[in-house]
C-alpha positions, 0 to 999 in steps of 0.5 A: 519483498514479501508477497504477504505484505503486498497482499495486506497492503493491497487489501488495506488500500482497497478497503480505504483504511490504509492510513499514513506510513506510521499507521501502516508500519504498525499494522503491517509490522514493518518499519516506516522506511519499509512501508515506503519501499513497498509503496514504491515497489507496488507503484513502479513494478506492479503499476498500482495507482497509489497516491498519498492524499495530504488532506486526509493524510492517508494512502489510497488508490487513484481509481480502480486497481486490480492485482492478481495474486493467484499463480 
């Protein structure tokens, strides 16, 4: 996992402009399969409340999500 991709994905989710997996793939410069891997990692390992809204066809946070990337 590349922390830079996680940070960018988090920023997109916070801004409400994450879109769907195809959009994220282009925006992050990774494959669609890798987008799914990052989303799963963030949900399972970082406890990020990521949901997929099928009405809007986009990923978003289900509530507040605060991830700290400062060491």
